[in-house]
DOKEMI-852021 format. One line per 3 residues: their letters; for each residue x, y, z of N, C-alpha, C. Coordinates in steps of 0.1 Angstrom, whole numbers. Example, Ala and Ser with C-alpha at 12.3 -4.5 7.8 and 13.67 -1.06 7.14 Angstrom:
2
as) 132/-57/78/123/-45/78/132/-33/78; 128/-22/71/137/-11/71/129/0/79
This chain:
308
mnn) -22/-1140/156/-14/-1128/152/-8/-1123/165; 5/-1121/165/12/-1116/176/11/-1101/176; 17/-1095/187/16/-1080/188/25/-1073/178
nef) 36/-1079/174/45/-1073/164/38/-1071/151; 31/-1082/147/24/-1081/134/13/-1071/134; 6/-1069/145/-4/-1059/147/1/-1045/145
vdi) 12/-1042/152/18/-1029/152/23/-1026/138; 28/-1036/130/33/-1034/117/22/-1030/107; 10/-1038/109/-1/-1035/100/-7/-1020/103
knr) -7/-1017/116/-12/-1003/120/-3/-993/114; 10/-995/114/20/-985/108/18/-983/93; 16/-995/87/14/-994/72/1/-987/68
kgk) -9/-988/76/-22/-981/73/-20/-966/77; -12/-961/86/-11/-947/89/-2/-939/80; 8/-946/73/17/-938/65/11/-931/53
pkt) 1/-937/46/-5/-929/35/-11/-917/40; -18/-916/51/-24/-904/56/-14/-893/59; -3/-897/65/7/-887/68/14/-881/56
gli) 16/-889/46/22/-884/34/13/-875/26; 0/-878/27/-10/-869/20/-11/-855/27; -10/-856/40/-10/-843/47/2/-834/44
ali) 14/-841/43/26/-834/40/25/-828/26; 20/-836/16/18/-831/2/9/-819/2; -2/-820/9/-11/-808/9/-4/-796/14
avl) 4/-798/25/10/-787/31/20/-780/22; 27/-789/14/37/-784/5/30/-776/-6; 19/-781/-11/11/-774/-22/6/-761/-17
vif) 2/-760/-5/-4/-748/1/8/-738/2; 19/-742/7/30/-733/8/35/-728/-6; 35/-737/-15/39/-733/-29/28/-724/-35
gii) 16/-726/-32/5/-717/-37/7/-703/-31; 10/-703/-18/12/-690/-12/24/-682/-18; 35/-690/-21/47/-684/-27/43/-679/-41
vlf) 36/-687/-48/32/-683/-62/23/-670/-61; 14/-670/-52/5/-659/-50/12/-646/-47; 22/-647/-38/29/-635/-35/39/-631/-46
sag) 43/-641/-53/52/-638/-65/45/-632/-76; 32/-634/-77/24/-628/-88/20/-614/-86; 23/-608/-75/20/-594/-72/33/-586/-68
tvv) 32/-573/-70/43/-564/-66/38/-550/-62; 44/-543/-54/40/-530/-50/51/-520/-54; 48/-510/-61/57/-499/-65/55/-488/-55
pag) 66/-484/-48/64/-473/-38/61/-459/-45; 56/-450/-36/52/-437/-41/65/-430/-46; 64/-422/-57/75/-415/-62/85/-424/-69
stg) 81/-436/-74/90/-445/-80/83/-451/-93; 91/-458/-101/86/-465/-113/91/-479/-112; 82/-488/-116/86/-502/-116/90/-507/-130
vvv) 103/-511/-132/108/-516/-145/106/-531/-145; 98/-535/-155/95/-549/-157/106/-557/-164; 112/-567/-158/122/-575/-164/117/-589/-166
tlg) 116/-594/-178/111/-608/-181/122/-616/-186; 126/-626/-177/137/-635/-180/150/-627/-185; 153/-616/-178/165/-609/-181/163/-598/-191
svs) 151/-598/-198/149/-588/-208/141/-576/-202; 145/-564/-204/139/-552/-199/127/-548/-208; 116/-547/-203/104/-543/-210/103/-527/-211
ent) 97/-522/-222/95/-508/-223/83/-504/-214; 75/-513/-211/63/-510/-203/68/-510/-188; 63/-500/-181/67/-498/-167/55/-497/-158
yse) 57/-500/-145/46/-499/-136/47/-486/-128; 35/-479/-127/35/-467/-118/34/-471/-104; 33/-462/-95/32/-465/-81/19/-472/-78
gfh) 20/-482/-69/8/-490/-65/10/-505/-66; -1/-513/-65/0/-528/-66/-2/-532/-81; 6/-542/-85/5/-547/-99/8/-562/-98
fki) 2/-570/-109/4/-584/-110/15/-586/-120; 23/-597/-118/33/-601/-128/34/-616/-128; 41/-621/-138/41/-636/-140/51/-641/-130
pfv) 47/-650/-121/56/-655/-111/68/-663/-117; 79/-661/-111/92/-667/-114/97/-664/-128; 89/-656/-136/93/-653/-149/96/-638/-150
qsv) 88/-630/-144/90/-615/-144/94/-610/-130; 102/-600/-130/106/-593/-118/104/-578/-121; 102/-570/-110/100/-556/-111/111/-549/-103
eiv) 119/-541/-111/130/-533/-104/125/-519/-102; 127/-514/-90/122/-501/-85/133/-490/-89; 129/-480/-96/137/-469/-99/131/-456/-93
snk) 138/-449/-84/132/-438/-77/132/-426/-87; 120/-419/-87/119/-406/-94/118/-394/-85; 121/-396/-73/121/-385/-63/134/-376/-65
iqv) 133/-364/-60/145/-355/-61/156/-360/-52; 168/-361/-58/180/-366/-51/190/-355/-51; 199/-356/-41/210/-346/-40/223/-353/-43
yet) 231/-347/-52/244/-352/-55/254/-341/-52; 263/-344/-42/273/-334/-38/287/-339/-42; 295/-330/-46/309/-334/-50/318/-322/-50
das) 331/-324/-51/341/-314/-52/345/-313/-67; 346/-300/-72/350/-298/-86/362/-289/-87; 371/-291/-95/382/-283/-97/382/-277/-112
avs) 386/-264/-113/385/-258/-126/396/-247/-126; 397/-240/-137/407/-229/-139/399/-217/-144; 401/-205/-138/394/-193/-142/400/-187/-155
kdl) 394/-177/-160/399/-170/-172/413/-164/-170; 416/-159/-157/429/-154/-154/438/-164/-148; 435/-177/-151/444/-188/-148/445/-190/-133
qtv) 435/-187/-125/435/-190/-111/428/-204/-109; 434/-212/-100/428/-225/-97/416/-223/-88; 405/-229/-92/392/-228/-85/388/-242/-80
nsk) 388/-243/-67/382/-256/-61/369/-253/-55; 359/-260/-60/345/-257/-56/338/-269/-49; 329/-266/-40/320/-275/-35/306/-273/-40
iav) 300/-283/-47/288/-280/-54/278/-291/-50; 265/-287/-51/254/-297/-48/244/-296/-60; 240/-307/-65/230/-308/-76/218/-315/-71
nfr) 206/-309/-73/193/-315/-70/188/-320/-84; 186/-333/-85/181/-339/-97/171/-350/-95; 165/-354/-106/156/-366/-105/156/-373/-118
vrs) 152/-386/-118/151/-394/-130/136/-393/-135; 134/-389/-147/121/-388/-153/115/-402/-153; 102/-403/-150/96/-416/-150/95/-423/-163
das) 94/-415/-174/94/-421/-188/107/-426/-192; 118/-422/-185/131/-427/-189/137/-437/-179; 128/-442/-170/133/-451/-159/138/-464/-166
asi) 130/-470/-175/134/-482/-181/147/-481/-189; 148/-469/-197/160/-467/-205/172/-466/-196; 171/-459/-185/183/-457/-176/187/-470/-170
ykn) 177/-478/-165/180/-491/-159/186/-500/-169; 181/-500/-182/186/-509/-192/200/-505/-197; 202/-492/-200/214/-488/-206/225/-483/-197
iga) 221/-479/-185/231/-473/-175/232/-481/-162; 220/-485/-157/220/-492/-145/218/-483/-133; 219/-489/-121/216/-482/-109/227/-471/-106
dyq) 239/-473/-112/250/-464/-108/251/-452/-118; 239/-446/-122/239/-435/-131/245/-422/-126; 246/-421/-113/252/-409/-107/267/-408/-111
qvi) 274/-419/-109/288/-419/-112/290/-420/-127; 282/-427/-135/284/-429/-149/280/-416/-157; 269/-410/-154/264/-399/-162/266/-385/-155
lmp) 261/-384/-143/261/-371/-136/274/-365/-133; 283/-373/-127/296/-368/-122/304/-362/-134; 306/-370/-145/314/-364/-156/308/-351/-161
avq) 295/-351/-162/288/-339/-168/290/-327/-159; 289/-329/-146/291/-318/-136/305/-313/-137; 315/-321/-138/329/-317/-138/332/-309/-151
esm) 327/-314/-162/329/-308/-175/322/-294/-176; 310/-293/-171/302/-281/-171/309/-270/-162; 314/-275/-151/321/-266/-142/333/-260/-148
kai) 341/-268/-155/353/-263/-162/350/-254/-173; 340/-257/-181/336/-249/-193/332/-235/-189; 323/-234/-179/318/-221/-175/328/-213/-167
sak) 336/-219/-158/346/-212/-150/356/-205/-159; 359/-211/-170/369/-206/-179/365/-193/-186; 352/-189/-185/347/-177/-191/348/-165/-182
yna) 351/-167/-169/351/-156/-159/365/-156/-152; 369/-144/-148/381/-144/-140/377/-147/-125; 387/-149/-117/384/-153/-103/375/-144/-96
eql) 377/-131/-97/369/-121/-90/355/-122/-95; 353/-123/-108/339/-124/-113/332/-136/-108; 339/-147/-106/333/-159/-101/327/-157/-87
itn) 333/-149/-80/329/-146/-66/317/-136/-67; 318/-125/-74/308/-115/-74/296/-119/-82; 298/-127/-92/286/-131/-101/283/-146/-99
rnq) 283/-150/-86/281/-165/-83/267/-170/-88; 257/-162/-86/244/-166/-91/243/-168/-106; 249/-159/-113/249/-160/-128/257/-172/-132
vgq) 269/-174/-126/277/-185/-129/270/-198/-126; 263/-199/-115/256/-211/-111/245/-214/-121; 238/-204/-126/227/-206/-136/233/-211/-149
eik) 244/-206/-153/250/-210/-166/255/-225/-165; 261/-228/-154/265/-242/-152/253/-251/-152; 242/-247/-146/230/-255/-146/225/-258/-160
eql) 224/-247/-168/220/-248/-182/229/-258/-190; 242/-256/-188/252/-265/-195/250/-279/-190; 248/-281/-177/246/-295/-172/233/-301/-178
esk) 223/-293/-178/210/-299/-183/211/-303/-198; 219/-296/-206/220/-299/-220/228/-313/-222; 236/-316/-211/244/-329/-212/236/-341/-207
vse) 227/-339/-197/221/-351/-191/207/-353/-194; 200/-343/-200/186/-344/-203/183/-355/-213; 192/-358/-222/190/-369/-232/190/-382/-226
ygi) 195/-384/-214/195/-396/-207/183/-398/-198; 175/-387/-197/163/-388/-189/165/-382/-175; 176/-375/-172/179/-369/-159/175/-355/-160
qie) 167/-350/-150/163/-336/-150/169/-329/-138; 176/-318/-141/183/-310/-131/172/-300/-125; 170/-301/-112/161/-292/-105/168/-280/-100
kfn) 179/-281/-95/186/-270/-89/201/-272/-89; 209/-262/-91/224/-263/-90/229/-252/-80; 236/-257/-70/241/-248/-60/256/-248/-59
ivn) 263/-237/-59/277/-236/-56/279/-233/-41; 282/-243/-34/283/-242/-20/294/-233/-16; 306/-234/-22/318/-227/-18/328/-226/-30
fdf) 334/-214/-31/346/-213/-40/358/-212/-31; 369/-219/-35/381/-218/-27/393/-215/-37; 401/-205/-34/412/-201/-43/425/-203/-35
sae) 436/-200/-41/449/-201/-35/451/-191/-24; 460/-193/-15/462/-183/-4/467/-170/-9; 475/-170/-19/480/-157/-25/468/-149/-31
fns) 459/-156/-38/448/-149/-44/438/-143/-33; 436/-152/-22/427/-147/-11/433/-135/-5; 447/-135/-3/453/-123/3/452/-111/-5
aie) 453/-112/-19/452/-101/-28/438/-96/-27; 428/-104/-27/414/-100/-26/411/-92/-13; 417/-97/-2/415/-91/11/421/-77/10
qkq) 433/-76/5/440/-63/4/432/-53/-5; 427/-58/-15/419/-49/-24/406/-44/-17; 400/-53/-10/388/-49/-2/391/-39/8
vae) 402/-40/15/406/-31/25/409/-17/18; 416/-17/7/418/-5/0/405/2/-5; 396/-6/-10/383/0/-14/375/6/-2
qnl) 376/-1/9/369/4/21/376/17/26; 389/18/25/396/30/29/393/42/20; 392/38/7/389/49/-3/375/54/-1
lkt) 366/44/2/352/48/4/351/57/17; 358/53/27/358/61/39/363/75/37; 374/76/29/380/90/26/370/98/18
rte) 364/92/8/354/99/0/342/104/8; 338/95/18/327/99/26/331/111/35; 343/110/41/347/122/49/348/134/41
qee) 353/134/28/354/145/20/340/151/17; 331/142/14/317/146/11/311/153/23; 314/148/35/309/154/47/315/168/49
qlv) 328/169/47/334/182/48/328/192/38; 326/187/26/320/196/16/306/201/20; 299/192/26/285/195/30/286/206/41
iad) 295/203/51/297/213/62/301/227/56; 311/227/47/316/239/41/305/246/34; 297/239/26/286/244/19/275/250/28
ada) 273/243/39/263/248/49/268/262/55; 281/262/58/287/275/64/286/286/54; 290/283/41/289/293/31/275/298/29
qkk) 265/289/29/251/293/28/247/302/40; 252/298/51/249/306/63/254/320/62; 267/321/58/273/334/56/266/342/46
ika) 263/336/35/256/343/24/242/348/29; 235/340/37/222/345/42/224/356/52; 235/356/60/238/366/69/242/379/62
ana) 250/378/51/254/389/43/242/395/36; 233/387/31/221/392/24/212/399/34; 211/393/46/203/400/56/208/413/60
eaa) 222/414/62/228/427/66/226/437/55; 228/433/42/227/442/31/212/447/30; 203/438/32/189/442/32/186/452/43
aik) 192/450/55/190/459/66/196/473/63; 208/473/57/214/486/53/206/493/43; 201/485/33/193/491/22/180/497/28
aka) 174/489/37/162/494/43/164/507/51; 175/507/59/179/519/67/181/531/57; 189/528/46/191/539/37/179/544/30
daq) 170/535/27/157/539/21/149/547/30; 149/542/43/141/550/53/147/564/55; 161/565/55/167/578/57/164/587/45
aea) 165/581/33/162/589/21/147/594/21; 138/585/25/124/589/26/122/600/36; 130/599/48/129/609/58/134/623/53
nkv) 146/622/46/151/634/40/142/641/30; 135/632/22/126/637/12/115/644/19; 109/638/29/98/644/36/102/657/43
lte) 114/657/49/119/669/55/121/680/45; 127/676/34/130/687/23/117/693/18; 107/684/16/94/689/11/87/697/21
sit) 90/695/34/83/703/45/89/717/48; 101/719/43/108/732/46/103/743/36; 98/754/42/94/766/33/101/778/38
del) 99/789/31/106/802/35/100/807/48; 87/805/50/80/810/62/86/802/74; 88/789/72/93/781/83/107/785/87
iry) 115/787/76/129/792/79/129/805/86; 121/814/82/120/828/88/115/826/102; 105/817/104/100/815/118/111/809/127
qml) 118/800/122/128/794/130/139/804/134; 143/813/125/153/823/128/148/833/137; 136/836/136/130/846/145/129/840/159
ekw) 126/827/160/126/821/173/139/821/180; 150/820/172/163/819/177/170/833/178; 164/844/173/170/857/173/170/863/186
dgs) 182/869/190/183/875/204/180/890/204; 175/895/192/171/909/192/182/919/187; 194/914/185/205/923/181/206/923/166
lpk) 208/935/160/209/936/146/224/935/142; 226/929/130/240/928/126/245/942/122; 258/944/125/264/957/123/267/959/108
vss) 270/949/102/273/950/87/264/941/79; 259/946/69/250/939/60/257/937/46; 258/926/42/264/923/29/256/912/22
san) 261/909/10/254/899/2/254/885/9; 264/883/17/265/870/25/256/870/37; 252/883/41/243/884/53/232/894/50
pli) 224/891/41/214/901/37/202/901/47; 199/914/51/188/915/60/175/912/54; 174/914/41/161/912/34/157/898/34
sig) 167/889/36/164/874/34/154/870/45; 154/877/56/145/872/67/136/884/71; 136/896/63/127/907/66/132/916/77
led) 145/915/81/150/924/92/152/938/87; 153/940/74/154/954/69/141/962/72; 130/955/71/117/962/75/117/965/89
leg) 122/955/97/122/958/111/131/969/115; 143/970/108/152/981/111/147/994/107; 140/994/95/134/1007/91/123/1012/100
ntk) 115/1003/105/104/1007/114/110/1012/127; 121/1006/131/128/1011/143/133/1025/142; 139/1028/130/145/1041/128/133/1052/127
tnn) 123/1049/121/111/1058/119/105/1061/133; 104/1051/141/98/1053/154/107/1062/162; 121/1060/161/130/1069/168/129/1083/164
yns) 128/1085/150/127/1098/145/114/1106/149; 104/1099/149/91/1105/153/92/1108/168; 98/1100/175/99/1103/189/107/1115/192
nan) 118/1117/185/126/1129/186/119/1141/182; 111/1140/171/104/1152/166/93/1156/175; 87/1148/182/75/1152/190/80/1156/204
tpn) 93/1155/207/97/1159/220/100/1174/220; 94/1182/229/96/1197/229/110/1201/233; 114/1212/228/128/1217/231/127/1222/245
ee) 136/1218/254/137/1223/267/139/1238/268; 145/1244/258/147/1258/259/133/1265/258
């Protein structure tokens, strides 16, 4: 046996072993692939929609690890977390003003409706369901209010749009969490008119405030004058009452003896030459004094001896 024949026999004996190893390796890899294909993980806040050979099952998987039939079933993930949908919306107000709005909608897909939405609408449910409903609701509610009311009653308008939107999308399994009107935008002419109105209202308010302040000041001055007048009148009355009381006391204290005494105190000793009803001597007792004087003079003359 030559060397070439030996090498050929050796090669033929080694080939079956190499092929077996390769086959085992393939089977192991295939097993690993099958093993991984038999399980799936549904993320938190999501629902797993089971699709069997293209057919959507009504049974869904909640979050966590689940088994499925390899190469036959697939699991499509539908998020049930709150999502934000922002868009521009155009509408016409009750007074025919064009309203351009920026709105934001917080929504989520209900877990029990995940399979239905995936089957009937697909992953593009925002554009298919949500956007037309938002635009329609915005137009319907804006038409109920004039432009100024849309601004002043923004919260109420937003709540009504939210309720209208919920009635349109809830049947598809979409739940509206919150509806926000980020901004209202009107024509330049309308914005100018609103600004002028606000300026006029502010000026009117300022004028009314100034008038009220003047009225308060005038009322305070009037009250001050009334108080001063009342105080002065009270002082005059008190003074008059005091004077009247003094006169009363003085009147009650005057007697005939006091008058006679006062006149005697002021008499200089001279008798009046003429006595009349207007100047009666008897009123103060001078007639007695005069009579006594005459008697004394007479007695004095009678007792004086005649010089002859």
